[in-house]
C-alpha positions, 0 to 999 in steps of 0.5 A, spaced: 425 114 713 424 107 714 416 109 712 419 112 706 423 106 704 418 101 706 413 105 701 418 105 695 419 098 696 412 096 697 410 100 690 416 097 687 414 090 688 407 092 686 409 094 679 413 087 678 406 084 679 402 081 674 395 078 674 395 071 674 392 067 668 387 064 673 384 071 673 381 069 666 379 062 667 372 064 666 372 068 660 370 066 653 371 065 648 375 059 650 382 060 647 385 054 643 391 056 640 392 050 635 385 051 633 385 058 632 392 058 628 391 052 624 390 055 617 392 062 615 392 068 620 394 075 618 397 080 624 398 088 625 403 091 630 408 096 633 413 096 638 413 102 642 419 105 647 417 106 655 415 113 653 410 111 649 414 113 642 412 108 636 419 106 633 417 101 628 411 098 626 409 091 622 405 086 618 405 079 620 403 073 615 402 067 619 402 060 616 400 054 621 399 047 621 399 041 625 404 036 625 401 031 630 400 034 637 405 039 634 403 046 631 408 050 627 407 057 625 410 060 620 411 068 621 413 072 616 414 079 618 414 085 613 417 092 618 415 099 616 422 100 614 422 095 609 426 090 613 423 083 613 424 077 618 421 070 618 420 066 625 418 059 625 415 057 631 414 049 634 409 049 639 407 043 643 401 042 648 404 040 655 399 038 659 392 041 661 393 049 660 400 049 658 404 049 652 411 050 650 414 053 644 421 053 641 423 058 634 431 059 632 431 066 636 428 063 642 433 062 647 431 055 651 424 054 651 418 059 651 413 057 656 406 058 656 400 058 661 392 058 658 385 059 661 379 062 658 380 067 653 388 068 655 395 065 654 401 068 658 407 066 654 414 068 657 421 067 653 428 070 652 429 072 645 435 074 641 433 081 638 437 084 632 438 091 632 441 096 628 447 090 626 447 088 633 443 082 637 440 083 644 438 078 649 431 081 652 425 077 656 419 077 653 412 077 657 406 075 653 399 076 653 394 074 648 387 074 648 381 072 644 376 077 643 372 073 638 372 067 633 377 071 628 380 076 633 386 075 637 390 082 641 397 081 644 401 085 648 408 084 650 413 087 655 420 086 652 425 087 658 433 087 659 436 086 666 428 087 669 428 094 666 422 095 661 425 097 654 418 097 651 412 094 649 410 090 643 402 090 641 399 086 635 392 085 633 391 078 629 385 076 624 383 070 621 383 070 614 376 069 611 375 062 610 379 059 615 375 060 621 367 060 620 363 063 620 367 069 616 365 075 614 369 081 610 365 086 613 
């Protein structure tokens, strides 16, 4: 019984482990959020429950601008059910490989670590669902695939239990990141 309990504890702890941001230090292209998000970006995404069922899809138009050392991202969401949402992020570099962010529906401050082509965000969000509001924790990973394409996968948890995942694909608008081709 002692062996079974030890094995279950090890499996549980291993399931909670996430890769370290340093794993991506040598990966290219190097992700610079201020460079990538300045200008217009489009994104497409979905929310999946723990079992993999897609329960909501969305499109996001993002206008990014710099204000001194801050990066302002104006995100406008349109969901598959026709609902709309706007979130305005204010992101600030916080030393080498570190970013902080605020938005009206973020509780406290988002903290991000950056290395190579990856950015790892952690934050708590007030999430509206069917007329109620829930506080959920996001463990959010972004990976720059090329000069125009960013892939994002986030785990959403409440009380440490995964509720589901959000997957997004970002694409810089032509004219916003050279070289650019609509093909």
